[in-house]
N, C-alpha and C positions, 0 to 999 in steps of 0.2 A: 441517812443523815440529812437534815434540812439545811437550806441555805443559811439560816441564822446560825446554826451550829458551826458551819465552815467559816462564816464571817468571824465568829468569836475566836475560833482556832487560828485564823489568819492573823488577827491582831496580836495574839500571843507569839505566833511564829515570827512576826516582824521585829520583835524585840531581840536585837543581836545578843543580848546577855542571857536570853531565855532559850537555851538549847532544848529544854524539856518541852517548851511550847512548839518549837519547830518539829520535834519528834512526834508530838501528839497530832500535829497537822498531817504530817506525812503518813503516820500509821492509820489515821482516819481515812485518808485518800486511798491508801493501799487496801483498805477494807471494803472499798466499793467494788461493784462487779465490772463497771466500765468507766473509762475516762473519755472525754469528748474533745475533739480538736476542730479547728477551722480548716477546711480543706481548700487548697488553691491548686490550680492546675498549671504546671510549667508549660511554656509556649510550645515545646516540642512533644508534649503528651497531653493534649487538652481533655482527654477522657480519663485521665489518671490523677485525680487530686491527691496532694500530699499535705500532711499537717503543716500549718503555717509556723514559720520561725521568724521572730522579730529581733531587731536590734534593741538591746537594753543598755542601761547605764554601765553595766559590767560585762558587756559582750552579748553574743547572740543567746536567745532564749526561746524555747518552745512554748507556745501558748496551749495551756491545758485547762479544761473545765471539769468540775466535779459533778455538774448536773447538765443534762441535755438542754434544759430551758435556758441556762446561762449561755451556753454555746449558741443556741438559736438567736438569743438576743444580740449577741456580738455579731453573728452572721447578718442579721437584719440591719444592724448599725452600719456594717461595711457595705451592705447592699444599697443602702440609702445614699452612700457616697460613690456608687457606681462600681464597686469592687465585686466581681463575680466570685462566689465562694459557696461552700456547702458545709454541713456538719458531718464529721466522721466520728465513729465510735470504735473503741478498741477495748477488748478485755484488758483488765489492769496488768496482768502478767505480760501480755504482748506489748502494751504501752511502755512498760518499764524497759523491756528489751529494746524497743524502738528508741527510746530516749538514750539508752546506753550506746546504741549505734550512732546516734547523733553527736555524742561526745567526740567521736573520731573525726567529725566534720566541723569542729569549732563551736559547738553549742554546749554551753556550760551549765545552764540552769533551766528550770521549768517555771514558768510564770502561770500560777493557777488563778482562775476566776478574775480576769482582768476587770478593773474597776473597784467598786466598793467591796471590801472583803477579799482582796487579792493577797497572795503570798508568793514570794519568789524563793525557790530553794535550789541548792546545787543538785544536779543530776546524780553526781557520785554519792550523795547522801541518800537519795531515793533508792538507788541501786543497792547500797549497803543495807538499808533497813528492809528491803524486799527479800533479802536472802533468808 
């Protein structure tokens, strides 16, 4: 699926009244082979980057990208600001399992494709549709 298709799906998913739009976005994302994350290393394990979690308006959210190029662009943006990070990729089934694990640690949503064409969805909804 191209960037443009995910951008259009994100617009529909952002409409709170459009649960079908949210579902279409999630299902398209679940249909991919991999999701991409920005990896940051904790101070106590500099060689073991973990997917970045950010504070959002409604709590903590995992940053997820549907295309490697988008993740690389975000990595480069952070790198220009002096933030050391890398791009991680996970098969979608593993990524869903990881996101589900994060819910036990106060992360409630996944923010896909930060910037233009972004969509934020509840992790519980992703897990539900992945079954």
